[in-house]
PLY file of the C-alpha trace (Angstrom):
ply
format ascii 1.0
element vertex 184
property float x
property float y
property float z
element edge 183
property int vertex1
property int vertex2
end_header
15.70 -14.75 -3.04
17.64 -11.59 -2.93
17.22 -9.88 0.66
16.07 -6.09 -0.11
17.37 -3.23 2.35
14.74 -1.75 4.43
13.33 1.88 3.89
15.09 4.62 5.57
13.33 7.58 6.92
15.35 9.97 4.79
13.89 13.44 4.78
11.67 12.81 7.58
12.26 15.48 10.13
9.97 15.04 13.07
11.34 12.57 15.70
8.07 11.26 16.71
7.26 10.52 12.95
10.69 9.00 12.74
10.12 6.73 15.74
6.54 5.78 13.99
8.17 4.92 10.72
11.15 2.73 12.72
8.35 0.84 14.66
6.25 0.23 11.13
9.77 -1.00 9.71
10.31 -3.54 12.64
6.87 -4.67 12.53
6.78 -5.45 8.87
9.78 -7.69 8.96
10.55 -9.05 5.40
6.98 -8.31 4.49
6.19 -5.32 2.28
3.66 -4.08 5.06
2.52 -5.09 8.50
-0.90 -6.23 9.42
-3.23 -3.78 11.59
-3.21 -6.54 14.40
0.69 -5.91 14.79
0.12 -2.31 15.78
-0.02 -2.36 19.45
-1.00 1.13 21.08
0.73 -0.04 24.02
4.24 -0.13 22.50
3.87 3.33 21.05
1.94 5.07 23.92
4.05 8.22 23.66
3.46 8.48 20.22
-0.25 8.17 20.11
-0.98 12.19 20.39
0.22 12.50 16.69
-0.92 9.02 15.37
-3.18 8.84 12.46
-4.82 5.73 11.26
-7.16 5.81 8.14
-9.23 3.25 6.30
-8.15 2.71 2.47
-11.08 2.19 0.11
-11.67 2.91 -3.70
-13.49 6.13 -2.77
-10.65 7.36 -0.82
-8.96 7.03 2.89
-11.24 7.85 5.68
-9.71 9.01 9.04
-10.48 6.22 11.78
-8.27 7.56 14.32
-6.33 10.82 15.16
-4.25 11.83 17.96
-5.26 14.51 20.17
-2.12 16.83 19.62
-2.76 16.79 15.73
-6.49 17.36 16.42
-5.70 20.31 18.44
-3.10 21.33 15.46
-5.81 20.92 12.65
-8.36 23.05 14.95
-11.08 20.29 14.63
-12.23 16.88 14.84
-10.95 14.91 11.79
-12.19 11.18 12.72
-14.65 9.84 10.33
-13.73 12.18 7.46
-12.65 11.56 3.94
-9.02 12.84 3.43
-10.15 14.77 0.64
-12.77 16.47 2.56
-10.18 18.20 4.71
-8.83 21.69 4.25
-4.98 22.30 4.67
-5.14 25.45 2.67
-1.94 25.53 0.44
-0.92 21.91 1.77
-4.26 20.22 0.79
-3.04 18.81 -2.41
0.33 17.33 -0.91
-1.84 15.93 2.02
-4.25 14.13 -0.50
-1.49 12.95 -2.59
0.54 11.37 0.37
-2.27 9.22 1.23
-2.96 8.52 -2.50
0.91 7.62 -2.97
0.66 5.12 -0.20
-2.84 3.36 -1.47
-1.06 2.85 -4.84
2.27 2.09 -4.24
1.65 0.06 -0.80
4.95 1.69 0.44
5.33 4.55 2.80
5.44 8.31 1.79
6.08 11.65 3.67
5.18 15.36 2.97
5.91 18.60 4.72
4.70 21.93 4.20
2.89 24.67 5.37
-0.63 26.20 5.67
-2.41 29.14 7.19
-5.01 28.34 9.80
-6.90 31.51 10.66
-4.34 34.15 11.12
-1.54 31.71 12.11
1.13 29.92 9.74
1.66 26.43 10.40
4.09 24.01 9.59
2.82 20.48 8.76
4.76 17.12 8.52
3.34 13.97 7.91
4.66 10.29 7.55
2.27 7.56 6.26
2.96 3.53 5.69
0.64 1.08 4.60
-1.10 -1.78 6.70
-2.69 -4.83 5.16
-5.04 -7.57 6.17
-3.84 -10.10 3.52
-0.40 -9.14 3.07
-1.03 -7.75 -0.47
-3.33 -4.80 -0.68
-3.30 -1.92 1.44
-6.44 -1.82 3.63
-5.29 0.87 6.40
-2.75 3.88 6.40
-0.90 4.41 9.53
1.49 7.23 10.32
1.66 10.56 12.20
0.85 14.20 11.69
2.73 17.11 13.09
1.41 20.49 13.21
2.65 23.57 14.79
2.78 27.35 14.42
6.01 28.11 12.36
7.85 30.17 15.28
7.23 27.02 17.57
7.81 24.12 15.39
11.35 23.55 14.37
10.24 20.91 11.78
10.85 22.60 8.60
12.17 25.79 7.07
10.17 29.08 6.98
7.30 29.85 4.72
9.44 30.40 1.62
10.19 26.47 1.59
8.10 24.70 -0.91
5.88 21.95 0.15
6.44 18.58 -1.08
5.51 14.78 -1.31
8.05 12.00 -1.54
8.34 8.06 -1.08
10.34 6.88 1.60
12.38 4.70 -0.70
14.73 1.59 0.09
18.56 1.61 -0.66
17.92 -0.92 -3.57
15.20 1.59 -5.33
17.73 4.58 -4.72
20.53 2.83 -6.14
18.90 1.32 -9.34
18.54 2.82 -12.78
14.90 3.77 -13.91
14.97 1.01 -16.36
15.44 -1.61 -13.45
12.84 0.13 -11.22
10.13 0.00 -14.00
10.97 -3.91 -14.77
10.26 -5.02 -11.27
0 1
1 2
2 3
3 4
4 5
5 6
6 7
7 8
8 9
9 10
10 11
11 12
12 13
13 14
14 15
15 16
16 17
17 18
18 19
19 20
20 21
21 22
22 23
23 24
24 25
25 26
26 27
27 28
28 29
29 30
30 31
31 32
32 33
33 34
34 35
35 36
36 37
37 38
38 39
39 40
40 41
41 42
42 43
43 44
44 45
45 46
46 47
47 48
48 49
49 50
50 51
51 52
52 53
53 54
54 55
55 56
56 57
57 58
58 59
59 60
60 61
61 62
62 63
63 64
64 65
65 66
66 67
67 68
68 69
69 70
70 71
71 72
72 73
73 74
74 75
75 76
76 77
77 78
78 79
79 80
80 81
81 82
82 83
83 84
84 85
85 86
86 87
87 88
88 89
89 90
90 91
91 92
92 93
93 94
94 95
95 96
96 97
97 98
98 99
99 100
100 101
101 102
102 103
103 104
104 105
105 106
106 107
107 108
108 109
109 110
110 111
111 112
112 113
113 114
114 115
115 116
116 117
117 118
118 119
119 120
120 121
121 122
122 123
123 124
124 125
125 126
126 127
127 128
128 129
129 130
130 131
131 132
132 133
133 134
134 135
135 136
136 137
137 138
138 139
139 140
140 141
141 142
142 143
143 144
144 145
145 146
146 147
147 148
148 149
149 150
150 151
151 152
152 153
153 154
154 155
155 156
156 157
157 158
158 159
159 160
160 161
161 162
162 163
163 164
164 165
165 166
166 167
167 168
168 169
169 170
170 171
171 172
172 173
173 174
174 175
175 176
176 177
177 178
178 179
179 180
180 181
181 182
182 183
């Protein structure tokens, strides 16, 4: 069996999001994704204010847990809500696509952009990674959410920067031709 390189958090700007990604990557070892039981809140205590945990289901992802800093940044409680019910203004389709991408690909995804909350322009950045109970199917989505006013965040470029969603790919995929990727 050929050992595949591990995904890299290229493009993820937030230090805490990169730390969550590294933690997830360590926990998964040689598997495509770790099990939920491997995620220990005590090990990531300093990151809990930005943690997101959602249950993946055919009807859509539902937020199970969200850190206090992320909740304050959003402006209201998000626990128990479907991802598709949440309004991030112009960032909403990117938010939804990031969760859908993790669920469909069983791989990590990242999105960044801006949205307006009241009269305040905010930066938003999210890194999401899959968790599995059976080692095959995505059962939960784990990650972090950073939201900050543009002038305080230092996360992304000013308002003119386009929002985007991307997979966090490993070196193997980045160096393969399109025909090699679609044949796996």
